[in-house]
N, C-alpha and C positions, 0 to 999 in steps of 0.2 A: 350295295346295289338297293333301290328303292323298291316299293311295293306298287309303283306306278307301271302302267304298260310301258315296256322299253323296246325300240326297234334300233337295228344300226341303220347307217346312212343309205346303204344299198337298198335294205327293206323300205325304207322311207321313200326312196326315190320311185321305186316298183309300186309302192302302195300309197303314194301321196294323198289321192282322193279320199280313200278310207281313213287315213290319219286326220286330215282336215275335217272330215264328218264327225270323227270320233271326238275332237277336241271342241270343234264349234257347235255342232248340233247336240252331241251328247253330253258335254261339258266335263269330259274326262281329259285330263292333261295327258299328253303323250311324251316321253322321254326319247330323244334320238341320240344314240351315242355313236362316236367315231370308231369303227372297226370293233374290236373285240374289247377295247379298252373302255372302262366305265368311267375313266378320268375326265375325258372330253365329251360333255353332253350339253344338250340343249332341251328345253321344253316347249312344246307346242300347246298353247293355251288360249282359249277363246278372249278376244280383247275384251269384251263385256264382263267376262268372269274377272280378269285381272282389274278392270276398273273397280269392280265391287270391292275386291280384296284390298287395293289401294285406297279406298274410302275411308278406312280405319286410320290412316296417317293424317292426322289433323294438325293445321297450323294454330299457333297462338299469336296475337297481334296486340302490341301495346302502343299506344300513341300518346305523345306528351308534348307540352311547348317548352322549349328551352328559352328562358327568360333572358339569359346571358348573350346568347347567339341570336336571339329573336327569330327561330325558326321552329318549325313543327318537327318531330323525330317520329318516324314509324319504324318499329323494331319487331321484325318477325322471328319467331321460334317456332318450336313445336310442342306438341302435348307429352312427348315422352321425355322432355327436359334434357335429354342428350342427343337427340336426333339431328335435327338440322342445325343446331347452333344458332346463331343470329345474323339475320341480314338487316341492314337498317338503311334508311333514306331520310333526307330532309328536303324541306321545302318552305316557301313563304306561307303557304296555307297547308291545312291538314290534307286537302284534296291532292295538291301537289306533291307532298311527301308519299301519299299513297300511290299515285300514278308512277312515281320513280321507282318506289319499291316492286311495284309489279313488274316493271320493266328490267329491274336488276335481277328479280327472281326467275323471269324468262331467260335473260341472258346467261345467268348462271346454269341453270338446267341444261341449255342447249350446250355450253361449254363443258359441263360434266359429262354429258354423254359423247360429246365430240371426243373428248380425252379420256373416256371410261377406263382404257388400260391403266392409266395414272390413278385416277381417283378411286377406282373400286379397290385399290391396293394400299390407299393412304389411310392409315389408322384413324385420323381424324375427319375424313371425309367419306369413307365407304359406305357408312351407314345413312348417308343423305340420300341414296337412290330412290327409295320409294316415294318419298316427298316430292322429289325432283321429276320421278317418272309421272306422277300424278299431275304436275304442272304440264308436262308435254303432251299429255292426253287430251289437254284442252284445245279447243278449236282455234280460239282467237284470245286477245289480250282480254276482253270482257270476261270470258270464263275465269281467266285467272284472277281477275279484279274481284268475281264472285267468290271464289276459294278465300281470297284475302279478307272480303268483307265478312264471309261466314266466321273467319277466325276471330274478327272484331266481336262479333255477336256472342262468341263462345264464352 
């Protein structure tokens, strides 16, 4: 059992306004458990608080020109070294490769959470979640492109 405030689903239903206030305005996460079991739980957390926590999950970007195939290669990894692994894309120009990479990253993030029951159980993919959740909190392709551009500057 965690040290966080914990309520069961019935209590959460009856006191949702208070739980919302605790999480969003007081910045205190609240755990909601199903019945008496502490095995099935969820956490109510302010979105902005989660975004700040996810900001620590940084990408790393390497771009290079492949002389043999005459294409630019954009290879996206992460600063953990074992987190996201590598996504890569190619293009006739560096900009085309980066744009393709942004779209591939968005597609992967959406697929990952559409099939979270699979990916979160896969040993080689479960740890991708924080990076991909960070992508999904972006409001548009431009914000994702900014994440990638920050990685290039890092």
